[in-house]
PyMOL CGO cylinders between C-alpha atoms (Angstrom):
from pymol import cmd
from pymol.cgo import CYLINDER

trace = [
    CYLINDER, -13.05, -8.40, -10.62, -13.05, -11.58, -8.63, 0.3, 1, 1, 1, 1, 1, 1,
    CYLINDER, -13.05, -11.58, -8.63, -9.96, -12.15, -6.56, 0.3, 1, 1, 1, 1, 1, 1,
    CYLINDER, -9.96, -12.15, -6.56, -8.43, -15.51, -5.86, 0.3, 1, 1, 1, 1, 1, 1,
    CYLINDER, -8.43, -15.51, -5.86, -7.08, -16.41, -2.44, 0.3, 1, 1, 1, 1, 1, 1,
    CYLINDER, -7.08, -16.41, -2.44, -3.52, -16.05, -3.77, 0.3, 1, 1, 1, 1, 1, 1,
    CYLINDER, -3.52, -16.05, -3.77, -4.25, -12.54, -5.07, 0.3, 1, 1, 1, 1, 1, 1,
    CYLINDER, -4.25, -12.54, -5.07, -5.79, -11.52, -1.75, 0.3, 1, 1, 1, 1, 1, 1,
    CYLINDER, -5.79, -11.52, -1.75, -2.70, -12.74, 0.09, 0.3, 1, 1, 1, 1, 1, 1,
    CYLINDER, -2.70, -12.74, 0.09, -0.36, -10.95, -2.32, 0.3, 1, 1, 1, 1, 1, 1,
    CYLINDER, -0.36, -10.95, -2.32, -2.31, -7.70, -2.17, 0.3, 1, 1, 1, 1, 1, 1,
    CYLINDER, -2.31, -7.70, -2.17, -2.46, -7.78, 1.62, 0.3, 1, 1, 1, 1, 1, 1,
    CYLINDER, -2.46, -7.78, 1.62, 1.31, -8.26, 1.79, 0.3, 1, 1, 1, 1, 1, 1,
    CYLINDER, 1.31, -8.26, 1.79, 1.85, -5.43, -0.69, 0.3, 1, 1, 1, 1, 1, 1,
    CYLINDER, 1.85, -5.43, -0.69, -0.38, -3.10, 1.33, 0.3, 1, 1, 1, 1, 1, 1,
    CYLINDER, -0.38, -3.10, 1.33, 1.49, -4.01, 4.51, 0.3, 1, 1, 1, 1, 1, 1,
    CYLINDER, 1.49, -4.01, 4.51, 4.80, -3.45, 2.71, 0.3, 1, 1, 1, 1, 1, 1,
    CYLINDER, 4.80, -3.45, 2.71, 3.64, 0.03, 1.70, 0.3, 1, 1, 1, 1, 1, 1,
    CYLINDER, 3.64, 0.03, 1.70, 2.71, 0.85, 5.29, 0.3, 1, 1, 1, 1, 1, 1,
    CYLINDER, 2.71, 0.85, 5.29, 6.01, -0.57, 6.58, 0.3, 1, 1, 1, 1, 1, 1,
    CYLINDER, 6.01, -0.57, 6.58, 7.99, 1.53, 4.12, 0.3, 1, 1, 1, 1, 1, 1,
    CYLINDER, 7.99, 1.53, 4.12, 6.14, 4.62, 5.31, 0.3, 1, 1, 1, 1, 1, 1,
    CYLINDER, 6.14, 4.62, 5.31, 6.98, 3.85, 8.93, 0.3, 1, 1, 1, 1, 1, 1,
    CYLINDER, 6.98, 3.85, 8.93, 10.61, 2.97, 8.23, 0.3, 1, 1, 1, 1, 1, 1,
    CYLINDER, 10.61, 2.97, 8.23, 11.29, 6.03, 6.09, 0.3, 1, 1, 1, 1, 1, 1,
    CYLINDER, 11.29, 6.03, 6.09, 9.77, 8.58, 8.49, 0.3, 1, 1, 1, 1, 1, 1,
    CYLINDER, 9.77, 8.58, 8.49, 13.23, 9.47, 9.78, 0.3, 1, 1, 1, 1, 1, 1,
    CYLINDER, 13.23, 9.47, 9.78, 14.53, 10.47, 6.33, 0.3, 1, 1, 1, 1, 1, 1,
    CYLINDER, 14.53, 10.47, 6.33, 13.04, 13.59, 4.76, 0.3, 1, 1, 1, 1, 1, 1,
    CYLINDER, 13.04, 13.59, 4.76, 12.27, 13.60, 1.03, 0.3, 1, 1, 1, 1, 1, 1,
    CYLINDER, 12.27, 13.60, 1.03, 12.66, 9.84, 0.60, 0.3, 1, 1, 1, 1, 1, 1,
    CYLINDER, 12.66, 9.84, 0.60, 9.28, 8.36, -0.26, 0.3, 1, 1, 1, 1, 1, 1,
    CYLINDER, 9.28, 8.36, -0.26, 9.02, 4.79, -1.49, 0.3, 1, 1, 1, 1, 1, 1,
    CYLINDER, 9.02, 4.79, -1.49, 5.23, 4.97, -1.71, 0.3, 1, 1, 1, 1, 1, 1,
    CYLINDER, 5.23, 4.97, -1.71, 5.29, 6.66, -5.10, 0.3, 1, 1, 1, 1, 1, 1,
    CYLINDER, 5.29, 6.66, -5.10, 7.58, 3.99, -6.49, 0.3, 1, 1, 1, 1, 1, 1,
    CYLINDER, 7.58, 3.99, -6.49, 5.40, 1.24, -5.05, 0.3, 1, 1, 1, 1, 1, 1,
    CYLINDER, 5.40, 1.24, -5.05, 2.19, 2.75, -6.45, 0.3, 1, 1, 1, 1, 1, 1,
    CYLINDER, 2.19, 2.75, -6.45, 3.69, 3.11, -9.93, 0.3, 1, 1, 1, 1, 1, 1,
    CYLINDER, 3.69, 3.11, -9.93, 5.17, -0.40, -9.89, 0.3, 1, 1, 1, 1, 1, 1,
    CYLINDER, 5.17, -0.40, -9.89, 1.95, -2.02, -8.65, 0.3, 1, 1, 1, 1, 1, 1,
    CYLINDER, 1.95, -2.02, -8.65, -0.11, -0.14, -11.22, 0.3, 1, 1, 1, 1, 1, 1,
    CYLINDER, -0.11, -0.14, -11.22, 2.16, -1.21, -14.06, 0.3, 1, 1, 1, 1, 1, 1,
    CYLINDER, 2.16, -1.21, -14.06, 2.05, -4.84, -12.98, 0.3, 1, 1, 1, 1, 1, 1,
    CYLINDER, 2.05, -4.84, -12.98, -1.55, -5.24, -11.75, 0.3, 1, 1, 1, 1, 1, 1,
    CYLINDER, -1.55, -5.24, -11.75, -3.41, -2.43, -13.60, 0.3, 1, 1, 1, 1, 1, 1,
    CYLINDER, -3.41, -2.43, -13.60, -6.84, -1.83, -11.99, 0.3, 1, 1, 1, 1, 1, 1,
    CYLINDER, -6.84, -1.83, -11.99, -6.27, -4.44, -9.28, 0.3, 1, 1, 1, 1, 1, 1,
    CYLINDER, -6.27, -4.44, -9.28, -3.50, -2.22, -7.89, 0.3, 1, 1, 1, 1, 1, 1,
    CYLINDER, -3.50, -2.22, -7.89, -6.20, -0.28, -6.08, 0.3, 1, 1, 1, 1, 1, 1,
    CYLINDER, -6.20, -0.28, -6.08, -6.58, -3.06, -3.51, 0.3, 1, 1, 1, 1, 1, 1,
    CYLINDER, -6.58, -3.06, -3.51, -3.15, -2.62, -1.85, 0.3, 1, 1, 1, 1, 1, 1,
    CYLINDER, -3.15, -2.62, -1.85, -3.55, 1.16, -2.05, 0.3, 1, 1, 1, 1, 1, 1,
    CYLINDER, -3.55, 1.16, -2.05, -6.91, 0.99, -0.29, 0.3, 1, 1, 1, 1, 1, 1,
    CYLINDER, -6.91, 0.99, -0.29, -5.40, -1.32, 2.33, 0.3, 1, 1, 1, 1, 1, 1,
    CYLINDER, -5.40, -1.32, 2.33, -2.53, 1.11, 2.88, 0.3, 1, 1, 1, 1, 1, 1,
    CYLINDER, -2.53, 1.11, 2.88, -4.95, 4.00, 3.39, 0.3, 1, 1, 1, 1, 1, 1,
    CYLINDER, -4.95, 4.00, 3.39, -7.05, 1.88, 5.77, 0.3, 1, 1, 1, 1, 1, 1,
    CYLINDER, -7.05, 1.88, 5.77, -3.99, 0.82, 7.79, 0.3, 1, 1, 1, 1, 1, 1,
    CYLINDER, -3.99, 0.82, 7.79, -2.73, 4.38, 7.97, 0.3, 1, 1, 1, 1, 1, 1,
    CYLINDER, -2.73, 4.38, 7.97, -6.10, 5.63, 9.14, 0.3, 1, 1, 1, 1, 1, 1,
    CYLINDER, -6.10, 5.63, 9.14, -6.68, 2.91, 11.71, 0.3, 1, 1, 1, 1, 1, 1,
    CYLINDER, -6.68, 2.91, 11.71, -3.18, 2.92, 13.21, 0.3, 1, 1, 1, 1, 1, 1,
    CYLINDER, -3.18, 2.92, 13.21, -2.40, 6.65, 12.98, 0.3, 1, 1, 1, 1, 1, 1,
    CYLINDER, -2.40, 6.65, 12.98, -5.91, 8.04, 13.22, 0.3, 1, 1, 1, 1, 1, 1,
    CYLINDER, -5.91, 8.04, 13.22, -8.14, 9.57, 10.59, 0.3, 1, 1, 1, 1, 1, 1,
    CYLINDER, -8.14, 9.57, 10.59, -7.89, 13.36, 10.40, 0.3, 1, 1, 1, 1, 1, 1,
    CYLINDER, -7.89, 13.36, 10.40, -10.98, 15.47, 10.80, 0.3, 1, 1, 1, 1, 1, 1,
]
cmd.load_cgo(trace, "trace")
């Protein structure tokens, strides 16, 4: 799957949006927008939806620390 520059920009914004929603919703228990985002991205982008998910996991690990 070759990505265009536009797709890379969109997927990077979507991954950042996922991370931002995680940070913003930390104060509210049992409200998780990540599941909704993952389902919506998968329905729209199919296999390419893995790119924003991988970016979200990378951002979470780099900024919050990878667990041992």
